[in-house]
C-alpha positions as CSV (number, residue, x, y, z in Angstrom):
1,M,84.5,113.3,-8.5
2,S,86.2,114.6,-11.6
3,T,90.0,114.0,-12.4
4,L,92.3,117.0,-12.8
5,K,92.4,116.0,-16.7
6,E,88.5,116.3,-16.9
7,R,88.5,119.7,-14.8
8,K,90.9,121.2,-17.1
9,E,89.0,120.1,-20.2
10,E,85.8,121.5,-18.6
11,F,87.5,124.7,-18.0
12,V,88.1,125.4,-21.7
13,S,84.6,124.0,-22.8
14,D,81.3,125.4,-23.6
15,L,82.5,129.0,-23.6
16,T,80.7,131.9,-25.5
17,G,83.5,134.5,-25.7
18,G,83.2,138.3,-25.3
19,S,82.6,141.6,-27.3
20,I,84.7,142.4,-30.3
21,S,85.1,146.1,-29.1
22,E,86.7,144.9,-25.9
23,I,89.2,142.6,-27.9
24,Y,90.1,145.7,-30.0
25,V,90.6,147.8,-26.8
26,V,92.8,145.0,-25.0
27,T,94.9,144.2,-28.1
28,F,95.5,148.0,-28.7
29,V,98.1,147.8,-26.0
30,S,100.4,146.1,-28.6
31,L,100.4,149.0,-30.9
32,L,100.8,151.5,-27.9
33,S,103.8,149.5,-26.8
34,Y,105.3,150.0,-30.4
35,I,104.5,153.7,-30.1
36,A,106.1,153.9,-26.6
37,W,109.3,152.1,-28.1
38,C,109.5,154.4,-31.0
39,W,109.2,157.4,-28.8
40,L,112.1,156.3,-26.4
41,K,114.1,155.3,-29.5
42,Q,114.0,158.8,-30.9
43,R,114.3,160.7,-27.8
44,T,116.7,158.8,-25.7
45,S,119.9,156.7,-26.1
46,V,118.5,153.9,-24.0
47,F,118.1,151.6,-26.9
48,D,121.3,152.7,-28.9
49,T,123.5,150.2,-27.3
50,R,123.0,146.7,-25.5
51,S,122.5,147.5,-22.0
52,I,120.6,146.0,-19.1
53,L,118.2,148.9,-18.9
54,G,117.5,148.9,-22.5
55,S,116.9,145.1,-22.5
56,L,114.5,145.4,-19.6
57,L,112.5,148.2,-21.2
58,D,112.3,146.3,-24.4
59,F,111.0,143.2,-22.5
60,A,108.6,145.3,-20.3
61,L,107.1,146.9,-23.4
62,N,107.0,144.1,-26.0
63,W,106.4,141.1,-23.8
64,N,105.2,141.9,-20.1
65,S,102.7,144.7,-21.3
66,L,101.0,142.2,-23.4
67,L,100.9,139.8,-20.7
68,L,99.3,142.3,-18.2
69,S,96.7,143.3,-20.9
70,I,95.4,139.7,-21.2
71,T,95.6,139.0,-17.4
72,L,95.8,141.5,-14.6
73,Y,94.6,144.5,-16.6
74,S,92.1,142.7,-18.9
75,A,89.2,144.5,-17.3
76,R,91.2,147.9,-17.1
77,P,93.0,148.2,-20.5
78,L,92.9,152.0,-20.5
79,T,94.6,152.1,-17.1
80,L,97.5,150.0,-18.5
81,N,97.8,152.2,-21.4
82,V,98.3,155.1,-19.0
83,L,100.9,153.1,-17.2
84,I,102.9,152.4,-20.3
85,I,102.8,155.9,-21.6
86,L,103.5,158.0,-18.5
87,P,106.8,156.4,-17.6
88,C,108.0,156.6,-21.3
89,L,107.3,160.3,-21.2
90,A,109.1,160.9,-18.0
91,L,112.1,158.8,-19.2
92,S,112.2,160.7,-22.5
93,F,112.6,164.1,-20.6
94,I,115.4,162.8,-18.2
95,K,117.7,160.9,-20.8
96,W,117.8,163.0,-24.0
97,K,119.4,161.6,-27.1
98,K,122.9,162.7,-27.6
99,G,124.9,162.7,-31.0
100,N,124.9,164.6,-34.0
101,E,122.6,162.4,-36.2
102,P,119.3,161.2,-34.9
103,S,118.5,157.5,-35.8
104,N,115.8,158.6,-38.4
105,R,118.0,160.7,-40.5
106,H,119.7,158.1,-42.5
107,I,120.1,158.8,-46.2
108,R,119.8,155.6,-48.4
109,G,120.6,157.1,-51.5
110,A,118.8,156.7,-54.8
111,L,117.8,153.2,-56.0
112,S,118.3,152.4,-59.6
113,L,115.3,151.3,-61.5
114,Q,117.3,149.5,-64.1
115,S,119.3,147.3,-61.6
116,L,116.5,146.8,-59.2
117,S,116.8,143.4,-57.7
118,V,114.1,141.2,-56.0
119,K,115.8,141.7,-52.7
120,Q,115.6,145.6,-53.1
121,F,112.1,145.4,-54.3
122,L,110.9,143.4,-51.5
123,P,112.8,144.9,-48.3
124,H,112.0,143.7,-44.7
125,K,109.8,146.5,-43.2
126,P,110.2,147.1,-39.5
127,F,106.5,147.6,-38.8
128,I,105.6,144.3,-40.3
129,T,108.2,142.5,-38.2
130,V,106.8,144.2,-35.1
131,Y,103.1,143.3,-36.2
132,R,103.9,139.7,-36.6
133,S,106.2,139.4,-33.6
134,Q,103.7,141.0,-31.3
135,M,101.1,138.8,-32.5
136,M,103.3,135.8,-32.0
137,V,104.0,137.1,-28.2
138,I,100.2,137.3,-27.6
139,T,99.8,133.7,-29.1
140,C,102.6,132.2,-27.0
141,L,101.3,134.0,-23.8
142,A,97.6,132.9,-24.5
143,I,98.3,129.2,-24.9
144,L,99.6,129.0,-21.4
145,A,97.8,131.7,-19.7
146,V,94.3,130.2,-20.8
147,D,95.0,127.2,-18.2
148,F,95.0,129.8,-15.2
149,K,92.0,131.5,-13.7
150,I,93.8,134.9,-14.1
151,F,93.1,134.5,-17.8
152,P,89.3,135.6,-18.4
153,R,87.2,132.9,-19.8
154,R,85.7,135.4,-22.3
155,F,89.2,135.5,-24.0
156,A,89.4,131.6,-24.4
157,K,88.2,130.0,-27.5
158,V,84.4,129.8,-27.8
159,E,82.7,126.4,-28.1
160,T,80.9,127.1,-31.4
161,W,79.3,130.6,-31.9
162,G,80.9,133.9,-30.6
163,T,84.2,135.8,-30.7
164,S,87.1,135.7,-28.4
165,L,90.7,136.9,-28.2
166,M,92.1,133.4,-28.9
167,D,89.8,132.7,-31.8
168,L,91.0,135.9,-33.2
169,G,94.5,134.8,-32.6
170,V,94.5,131.7,-34.6
171,G,92.8,133.5,-37.6
172,S,95.4,136.2,-37.3
173,F,98.2,133.8,-37.3
174,V,97.0,132.4,-40.6
175,F,96.4,135.9,-42.1
176,S,100.1,137.0,-41.1
177,M,101.4,133.7,-42.7
178,G,99.6,134.5,-45.8
179,L,100.9,138.1,-45.8
180,V,104.5,136.8,-45.6
181,S,104.1,134.2,-48.3
182,C,103.1,136.8,-50.7
183,R,106.7,137.7,-50.9
184,S,107.2,134.5,-53.0
185,V,104.3,135.4,-55.3
186,L,105.7,138.9,-55.7
187,A,109.1,137.6,-56.4
188,A,108.0,135.1,-59.0
189,T,106.0,137.8,-60.8
190,F,109.0,140.3,-60.5
191,T,111.3,137.8,-62.2
192,K,108.6,136.5,-64.7
193,S,108.7,133.0,-63.4
194,K,105.9,130.7,-64.1
195,T,102.8,131.0,-61.9
196,F,102.8,127.4,-61.0
197,T,105.4,124.6,-61.4
198,A,105.9,121.1,-60.0
199,S,109.3,122.2,-58.5
200,Q,107.4,125.1,-56.8
201,L,104.9,122.7,-55.1
202,I,107.7,120.4,-54.1
203,H,109.7,123.2,-52.6
204,T,106.5,124.5,-50.7
205,L,105.8,120.8,-49.4
206,V,109.6,120.5,-48.2
207,G,109.2,123.9,-46.5
208,V,106.0,122.8,-44.6
209,T,107.3,119.4,-43.6
210,P,108.7,120.5,-40.2
211,V,105.1,121.9,-39.5
212,F,103.4,118.5,-40.2
213,V,106.1,116.7,-38.0
214,L,105.2,119.1,-35.2
215,G,101.6,118.4,-35.8
216,L,102.2,114.5,-35.7
217,F,104.3,114.9,-32.5
218,R,101.8,117.0,-30.7
219,S,98.9,114.5,-31.8
220,I,101.0,111.6,-30.5
221,S,102.2,113.1,-27.4
222,V,98.8,114.3,-26.4
223,K,97.3,110.8,-26.7
224,S,100.3,108.9,-25.1
225,L,100.7,111.4,-22.1
226,D,97.0,111.6,-21.5
227,Y,97.1,115.3,-21.9
228,Q,93.9,117.3,-21.6
229,E,92.5,117.9,-25.1
230,H,89.3,119.9,-26.5
231,V,88.1,117.6,-29.2
232,T,85.7,120.0,-30.6
233,E,88.3,122.6,-31.3
234,Y,89.8,120.7,-34.3
235,G,88.9,117.1,-33.9
236,K,90.3,113.9,-32.3
237,H,93.7,113.9,-34.2
238,W,93.9,117.2,-35.9
239,N,95.6,120.2,-34.5
240,F,96.6,123.8,-35.6
241,F,99.8,122.6,-37.0
242,F,98.1,120.5,-39.6
243,T,96.0,123.5,-40.6
244,L,99.1,125.6,-41.1
245,G,100.9,122.8,-43.0
246,F,98.1,122.4,-45.5
247,L,97.5,126.0,-46.5
248,P,100.7,126.9,-48.5
249,P,100.6,123.8,-50.7
250,I,96.8,124.5,-51.5
251,A,97.6,128.1,-52.2
252,V,100.2,126.9,-54.8
253,L,97.9,124.7,-56.4
254,L,95.5,127.4,-56.8
255,S,98.1,130.0,-58.0
256,P,97.3,129.4,-61.8
257,L,93.7,131.0,-61.0
258,T,95.3,134.1,-59.7
259,K,96.3,135.0,-63.3
260,F,92.7,135.7,-63.9
261,I,91.2,136.2,-60.5
262,P,93.0,138.6,-58.1
263,H,93.8,137.0,-54.7
264,F,91.3,139.4,-52.9
265,W,88.5,138.2,-55.0
266,L,89.5,134.5,-54.9
267,S,89.5,134.8,-51.1
268,L,86.0,136.1,-51.0
269,L,84.7,133.6,-53.6
270,I,86.0,130.8,-51.6
271,G,84.7,132.0,-48.3
272,G,81.4,133.0,-49.9
273,F,81.2,129.5,-51.7
274,Y,82.0,127.8,-48.5
275,E,79.4,129.6,-46.6
276,F,76.8,128.8,-49.1
277,I,77.7,125.2,-48.9
278,L,77.6,125.3,-45.1
279,V,73.9,126.7,-44.9
280,N,72.4,125.1,-47.9
281,T,73.4,121.5,-47.4
282,N,73.8,119.3,-44.5
283,L,77.4,120.2,-43.9
284,L,77.0,122.7,-40.9
285,H,74.8,120.0,-39.2
286,Y,77.4,117.3,-40.0
287,I,80.3,119.4,-38.6
288,L,78.5,120.4,-35.4
289,L,76.4,117.3,-34.6
290,A,77.5,114.3,-36.6
291,P,78.9,111.4,-34.4
292,R,82.6,110.6,-34.9
293,V,82.7,107.2,-36.4
294,D,85.7,107.4,-38.9
295,L,88.8,109.5,-39.8
296,I,87.0,112.3,-41.5
297,S,84.3,112.7,-39.0
298,D,86.7,112.4,-36.0
299,N,88.6,115.5,-37.5
300,K,85.7,117.2,-39.2
301,E,86.3,120.6,-37.6
302,G,89.9,120.6,-38.7
303,I,89.3,119.4,-42.3
304,F,86.3,121.6,-43.3
305,S,87.6,124.8,-41.6
306,L,90.4,124.6,-43.9
307,F,88.2,126.3,-46.4
308,G,87.7,129.3,-44.2
309,Y,91.4,129.5,-43.2
310,L,92.4,129.3,-46.9
311,S,90.2,132.2,-47.4
312,I,91.9,134.1,-44.7
313,F,95.3,133.0,-46.0
314,L,94.5,134.5,-49.5
315,G,93.2,137.6,-47.9
316,G,96.8,138.0,-46.2
317,Q,98.2,137.6,-49.6
318,A,96.0,140.1,-51.1
319,T,97.2,142.4,-48.4
320,G,100.9,141.7,-49.2
321,L,100.6,142.7,-52.8
322,F,100.6,146.5,-51.9
323,L,102.3,146.2,-48.4
324,L,105.6,144.4,-49.2
325,P,107.0,146.1,-52.1
326,V,109.4,149.0,-51.9
327,C,107.2,151.3,-54.0
328,K,103.7,151.5,-55.6
329,T,103.2,149.4,-58.6
330,R,100.5,149.4,-61.3
331,N,97.0,148.2,-60.0
332,N,98.9,146.8,-57.0
333,L,95.5,146.7,-55.0
334,F,94.9,143.4,-57.0
335,W,97.8,142.4,-59.1
336,P,101.5,141.9,-58.7
337,S,104.0,143.4,-61.4
338,S,107.0,142.1,-63.2
339,K,110.2,144.3,-63.1
340,N,109.5,145.7,-66.6
341,E,105.9,146.9,-65.3
342,V,107.6,148.4,-62.2
343,V,110.1,150.3,-64.2
344,R,107.5,151.5,-66.7
345,F,105.1,152.6,-64.0
346,Q,107.7,154.4,-62.0
347,S,108.9,156.2,-65.0
348,S,105.4,157.1,-66.3
349,P,103.8,160.6,-65.9
350,H,101.9,161.3,-62.8
351,P,98.4,161.5,-64.4
352,F,98.9,158.1,-65.7
353,K,99.4,156.8,-62.1
354,L,96.2,158.5,-60.7
355,L,94.2,156.3,-63.4
356,S,95.5,153.0,-62.2
357,L,94.5,151.0,-59.0
358,S,97.8,151.9,-57.3
359,V,97.7,152.5,-53.7
360,S,100.1,153.3,-50.9
361,P,100.2,150.8,-47.9
362,F,98.1,153.0,-45.8
363,Q,95.5,153.6,-48.5
364,G,95.3,149.9,-49.5
365,L,94.7,149.0,-45.7
366,V,92.2,151.6,-45.2
367,Y,90.3,150.5,-48.4
368,L,90.4,146.8,-47.3
369,A,89.6,147.5,-43.6
370,T,86.5,149.5,-44.6
371,F,85.3,146.9,-46.9
372,Y,85.8,144.0,-44.4
373,H,84.1,145.9,-41.5
374,V,81.2,147.3,-43.6
375,S,80.6,143.7,-45.0
376,F,80.8,142.3,-41.5
377,Y,78.3,144.6,-40.1
378,V,75.9,144.3,-42.8
379,I,76.1,140.5,-42.7
380,N,76.1,140.2,-38.9
381,T,73.1,142.5,-38.6
382,C,70.9,140.6,-41.2
383,Y,72.1,137.0,-41.0
384,I,70.9,134.1,-38.9
385,Y,74.2,133.0,-37.9
386,T,77.0,134.8,-36.3
387,V,80.8,134.2,-36.0
388,S,82.2,130.7,-35.7
389,R,85.9,130.0,-35.5
390,R,85.0,126.1,-35.0
391,V,83.7,126.1,-38.9
392,A,85.6,129.2,-39.9
393,N,82.6,130.7,-41.5
394,L,82.4,133.9,-43.7
395,L,81.8,136.2,-40.7
396,Y,84.9,134.7,-39.1
397,I,86.7,135.4,-42.2
398,L,85.6,139.0,-42.6
399,W,86.4,139.6,-38.9
400,V,89.8,138.3,-38.9
401,C,90.8,140.2,-42.2
402,G,89.1,143.3,-40.9
403,Y,91.0,143.3,-37.6
404,N,94.4,142.7,-39.3
405,T,94.0,145.3,-41.9
406,T,92.9,147.8,-39.4
407,F,95.7,147.3,-37.0
408,L,98.3,147.1,-39.9
409,A,97.1,150.5,-40.9
410,G,97.8,151.6,-37.4
411,Y,101.4,150.2,-37.5
412,V,101.9,152.0,-40.8
413,L,100.8,155.3,-39.4
414,V,103.3,154.9,-36.3
415,D,106.1,154.2,-38.7
416,Q,105.4,157.1,-41.0
417,Y,105.0,159.5,-38.0
418,F,108.2,158.5,-36.2
419,W,110.3,157.9,-39.4
420,P,109.0,160.4,-41.9
421,N,110.7,161.2,-45.4
422,S,111.7,157.5,-45.5
423,D,110.3,156.8,-48.9
424,V,112.8,155.4,-51.5
425,K,113.9,157.6,-54.4
426,F,114.5,156.3,-57.8
427,T,117.0,157.2,-60.5
428,D,117.2,156.1,-64.2
429,Q,120.9,156.0,-64.0
430,P,122.8,152.7,-63.0
431,L,124.4,152.6,-59.5
432,T,128.1,151.9,-59.0
433,P,129.1,149.0,-57.0
434,L,130.0,151.4,-54.1
435,Q,126.6,153.1,-54.3
436,E,124.8,149.7,-54.4
437,E,126.6,148.4,-51.5
438,R,126.1,151.7,-49.4
439,Y,122.2,151.5,-50.2
440,N,122.2,147.8,-49.0
441,N,124.0,148.5,-45.9
442,V,122.0,151.6,-44.9
443,S,118.9,149.8,-45.5
444,K,119.9,146.9,-43.2
445,L,120.9,149.5,-40.6
446,I,117.7,151.3,-40.8
447,Y,115.8,148.2,-40.3
448,V,117.7,147.1,-37.4
449,Q,117.5,150.5,-35.7
450,R,113.8,150.9,-36.2
451,T,112.9,147.4,-34.9
452,P,112.9,146.5,-31.3
453,P,115.7,144.0,-30.8
454,I,113.7,141.6,-28.7
455,L,111.0,141.4,-31.6
456,H,113.6,141.2,-34.3
457,A,115.0,138.1,-32.3
458,L,111.6,136.5,-32.1
459,N,110.8,137.2,-35.9
460,N,114.0,135.4,-36.9
461,N,113.0,132.1,-35.1
462,S,109.2,132.5,-34.8
463,L,108.4,128.6,-35.6
464,L,111.2,127.6,-33.1
465,I,109.9,129.8,-30.4
466,F,106.2,128.7,-31.1
467,L,107.4,125.1,-30.6
468,A,109.1,126.0,-27.3
469,A,106.0,127.7,-26.2
470,N,104.0,124.5,-27.0
471,L,106.4,122.3,-25.2
472,S,106.8,124.5,-22.3
473,T,103.1,124.7,-21.9
474,G,102.8,120.9,-21.8
475,V,105.6,120.6,-19.3
476,I,104.2,123.4,-17.0
477,N,100.6,121.8,-17.1
478,M,102.0,118.3,-16.2
479,A,104.1,119.7,-13.5
480,L,101.6,122.2,-12.0
481,N,97.9,122.3,-11.2
482,T,97.2,125.5,-12.9
483,L,93.5,125.5,-11.9
484,D,94.1,126.0,-8.4
485,C,97.0,128.4,-8.6
486,T,96.5,131.9,-7.1
487,D,96.7,134.9,-9.4
488,G,100.0,135.9,-7.7
489,K,101.6,132.4,-8.4
490,A,100.1,132.4,-11.9
491,I,101.7,135.8,-12.8
492,V,105.0,134.5,-11.3
493,V,104.9,131.4,-13.6
494,L,103.8,133.3,-16.7
495,I,106.6,135.9,-16.2
496,G,109.2,133.3,-15.9
497,Y,107.6,131.5,-19.1
498,E,107.8,134.8,-21.2
499,L,111.4,135.5,-19.8
500,F,112.4,132.0,-20.9
501,L,111.0,132.4,-24.4
502,A,112.5,135.9,-24.9
503,S,115.8,134.8,-23.7
504,L,115.8,131.8,-25.9
505,S,115.1,133.9,-29.0
506,G,117.7,136.5,-27.9
507,L,120.4,133.6,-27.5
508,L,119.5,132.4,-31.1
509,L,119.9,135.8,-32.4
510,Y,123.1,136.4,-30.6
511,F,124.6,133.0,-32.1
512,N,123.2,134.1,-35.5
513,I,120.9,130.9,-35.6
514,V,118.0,131.5,-37.9
515,I,115.2,129.0,-38.4
516,R,112.0,130.8,-39.9
């Protein structure tokens, strides 16, 4: 008779996943929850002050709706969408917003091109915070929910070939990390810092040290506590923390190349070259079938999939080039700009701008999403191999990048619909200190008011919450036989788990503790 550990390992082994279209429909709940929050924010005063009702609604929309989408309503996502929208519509008619100035009418004032700072050039954008935080919510929920039968097996990570919600989740995590890391690339170019320096590499290594420590802690604890593990996921000792830790330093080492090759094309070159090596050498056979006889073969999945995840990471950076800045810059579809280039471009006549590869956030996302999806469809139709998260092959890279650019375009549309006319205006005249202070204060206020508080709190301490989620998952699995739990008991445990994580992030924000 199998032990509980063996049963749990079998429960997440040899899975084949589900359809891509279903994953899109199920995860659309996250975008709909953002729409519902914006609708209530504009039309009611329920989120204007800290209240029990506002906090509960925030939690229900941005945590609990995502839990329901991957468990109880996984087979009925459209029903869940209706259940989210109808109460919000009803509430907006009952509790109308009061006050003379709606929250979307704040006037920032003009921003001076001459005194433009890095912080003003790279503001925090609410829709990016929502996108990243909701992805973190689904990730935290899935790593525990997967151990219960209420979580569909088609959503769990596949063994080798196929697509699933959790396969998409790890890739999206890497894409998001690349997107945010592009801030340092843009800042360095804006200030005309060198593309690569030893100090930059050292700074990056120091920054990822906690991630490596977490990876080492997880690896040791899994072995010492005899915790269930899925060896073919990353290997005997490797885990996702190690993957996350290696990517930023490698990207820094490659940064000199980006002076000549745009991030987008470098991403595709690495992904394409890796795919060529996979299928034209013995590497694919080695990763999938070779015995584990030494340190490299013991962790072959984690080591070689780094090439695929690096491609996704660079794809995220390529997206950040036009998504993060406060305004369009010249050729921003492929290249970052220095401050002088930004000033010159914004001051140039309109016809000149049309001749450059300059895109708005929505335009850039549509272009990239179209490219990724068309490429995926053509290759998937003609190719002998399909998607594999285990080796992070080219189709997996295209799928992850295509999904994230598509959904980011949706978040941009929501932001533009609910908060129109929010573009920053520029002036050639220098600002007075009072005008500068007013602009910065209003920008902070707009960011806070347009971001769900519960997601703002999570974004401030995402790494710490992710660690808490992993520790909590381990504790719950050791204390509870998750395989034999009824659906009712599973939901109670999962709701308690998400309440703990949401409360922890809220407390950290309340005490102004920020550990990104």
